[in-house]
C-alpha positions, -999 to +999 in steps of 0.1 A: -493-297+513-479-324+490-499-351+473-496-376+501-507-351+527-537-342+506-545-379+504-544-381+541-566-351+546-592-362+521-591-398+532-592-393+569-617-364+565-639-388+546-636-414+574-647-388+599-676-377+577-688-412+568-687-422+604-705-392+618-730-378+594-755-405+602-749-400+639-756-363+635-787-369+615-802-390+643-798-362+669-828-340+660-852-369+654-843-397+678-863-385+709-896-384+689-889-418+673-880-434+707-911-423+725-933-440+699-915-474+702-937-504+713-944-504+750-940-474+774-906-458+770-895-437+800-879-404+793-847-415+812-844-445+788-845-422+758-818-400+774-797-430+782-799-443+746-788-408+734-760-405+758-747-441+757-726-434+726-707-405+742-702-423+775-686-453+758-665-430+736-652-412+767-643-446+783-624-459+752-606-431+735-576-434+757-572-472+755-577-471+717-551-443+714-526-462+735-532-494+715-526-475+683-492-465+696-484-502+701-501-520+672-505-493+646-531-467+636-547-484+606-556-517+622-572-500+652-592-476+629-604-505+607-614-525+637-632-495+652-652-488+621-663-525+619-674-523+656-692-490+649-710-505+619-721-535+639-736-512+666-754-492+639-770-523+624-781-535+658-798-502+665-813-501+631-828-535+632-845-533+666-878-518+678-868-522+715-853-493+734-829-516+753-815-532+721-812-497+706-793-486+737-770-517+733-764-507+697-755-472+707-730-486+733-714-507+706-713-477+682-694-459+710-670-487+714-657-479+679-638-450+694-613-442+666-610-404+669-577-405+687-562-430+663-574-410+633-560-378+647-527-395+655-525-410+620-531-376+604-503-362+626-480-391+616-484-385+579-483-347+577-453-325+581-453-302+611-455-270+591-488-280+574-503-301+602-524-273+617-539-265+583-546-302+576-564-306+610-583-273+604-595-286+571-608-318+586-624-299+615-642-275+592-654-305+571-669-319+603-686-287+610-702-286+576-712-322+580-729-314+613-749-285+599-760-305+568-770-334+590-791-311+612-810-301+580-811-336+564-820-356+595-858-347+596-860-350+558-843-384+555-861-398+585-893-391+566-881-412+537-864-442+554-872-437+591-848-434+620-841-471+619-831-466+583-807-438+592-790-462+617-787-488+590-774-462+565-748-451+591-735-487+593-732-489+555-713-456+554-689-468+581-682-500+560-675-478+530-648-460+550-628-492+556-614-496+521-604-458+522-583-465+553-567-496+539-559-485+503-562-447+500-549-432+533-510-431+532-492-457+553-480-444+587-442-441+591-423-467+611-418-457+647-406-472+679-436-487+698-436-482+736-425-513+754-451-507+781-485-490+776-486-464+803-505-431+807-482-418+834-459-397+812-489-381+794-508-374+826-477-360+843-470-335+816-484-301+827-482-287+791-504-315+777-528-312+806-533-275+798-542-285+762-566-311+775-583-286+798-585-262+769-604-286+746-627-296+774-637-259+780-639-252+742-664-280+737-683-272+769-686-237+755-696-250+720-724-271+735-736-241+755-737-220+724-758-245+705-782-246+735-787-208+734-783-199+697-814-217+684-836-198+708-818-165+699-822-171+662-858-179+666-866-150+689-845-123+673-846-132+636-879-150+636-864-181+619-880-215+627-856-243+636-856-260+602-842-228+586-813-222+611-789-238+586-794-206+565-774-188+593-750-215+603-738-226+569-728-191+556-714-182+590-692-213+590-680-208+554-672-171+560-654-178+592-629-201+576-616-174+552-593-157+578-585-190+596-562-206+571-540-175+564-538-170+602-527-206+607-500-203+581-487-170+595-486-183+631-468-215+621-443-197+598-435-170+623-434-192+655-464-172+669-487-201+677-488-193+714-498-156+712-523-164+684-538-192+705-542-168+735-557-141+712-582-166+698-592-176+733-597-139+741-617-135+709-639-164+719-647-148+752-653-114+737-676-127+709-698-146+734-700-117+758-710-095+728-737-122+719-749-122+755-753-084+755-767-080+719-786-112+713-818-091+710-803-073+679-802-092+647-770-075+634-753-078+668-761-115+671-749-123+636-716-103+641-710-120+674-716-155+660-693-148+631-665-138+654-672-169+676-669-192+646-636-176+635-621-182+670-636-217+673-624-229+639-588-217+646-587-233+681-604-266+669-577-269+642-546-257+661-550-276+694-546-312+681-517-301+659-500-285+689-506-314+712-492-338+686-460-318+685-457-316+723-463-353+729-435-379+729-436-395+694-440-430+709-470-418+730-488-396+705-518-419+704-521-419+742-518-381+743-545-377+717-566-403+734-567-382+766-573-351+745-603-368+727-617-379+760-616-344+774-633-332+742-662-356+747-665-348+784-666-311+776-697-316+755-712-338+782-706-311+809-716-281+788-751-294+778-766-299+813-749-268+827-763-246+799-797-262+802-798-253+839-787-217+833-812-214+804-841-222+829-828-197+854-815-167+833-825-174+797-806-171+765-785-141+777-774-161+808-763-191+788-742-169+764-726-151+794-718-185+809-702-195+776-681-163+777-669-172+812-655-205+801-627-192+778-619-166+805-613-196+828-592-212+801-570-181+799-561-185+836-540-216+828-534-211+791-511-181+799-487-206+815-485-227+783-450-229+769-445-222+732-450-254+712-421-267+692-418-249+659-429-268+628-399-285+613-388-274+578-386-310+566-411-339+563-415-363+591-414-390+566-386-384+541-403-408+516-432-383+512 
């Protein structure tokens, strides 16, 4: 990658991290915090406050992506970060579950993921785009694991309300990065009419959307089952699970980037994609069968993370090449919505299966999802090969 592409990766990766690390830190501590708020707080209100962010994200990713096609990526990202910060401050300065829920809704209204992904696609050349997106995706994975470790610690220092406030401050710090550090997007022809019809009528794009939905449903199911498996098989308490996740994640990225480069250079993106989906299914089936064995569980999780990291990085790159240039934001908006919905579907489904058939049942369910994905992924046309020149000749 050239210097401008590295600036885009570092800058937009930092935007993702500054926006999300506080959100991730809240996850393991919010339920206990909410139940001790003044007045009786019903369990469904706690669940609603937790889920309000994701629900609003799912509603607004497509409109924000479409708007970024029309009015530009950076203005929409800056506006979204300001809205997200406002919601964080509202949640952090309230002791009432209803106002905290309102703050979570406003946080979700800052739905910038599709615009950020579209901007990263705009300012990177096709032959390095998958690597760029994989780097950002791995950075998000590391942020998630660190946040799971730091959340209980930091909440002990500044409280959950302090984490919300910190999240707002971090979001504001991302704004100057977007304005002055991230490279400017290239000029392009804005669509005369904002319409989803071409995106929703494209069977190839819909196959990619269905894939990311199942990938994130699968991921959520894994993180429902894996904590119980690590506790039961390895005897690790929850606060020490990062000792497994962090090395696994770091080891898993070693083969991913060479594989990405080989697939892009040789025009083998489609067969490697199908192979990665197959590896995802095989690793989770192995985990379901061997989750009682420490070595078997660790080997299966390592293979899972290799497949997941490749797919998480390659899918947005492929969809950005398949989408019409003037509707890239809309296409990535639909993609981001499917991503959020996948997590929303996978959690309740995995929880139900966990109660019926235990950890092994959840892992076997997770293995079935990529097999379902393969039924329509095999009809995917090869994506356009990465161009040999920059999208923006000034880069």
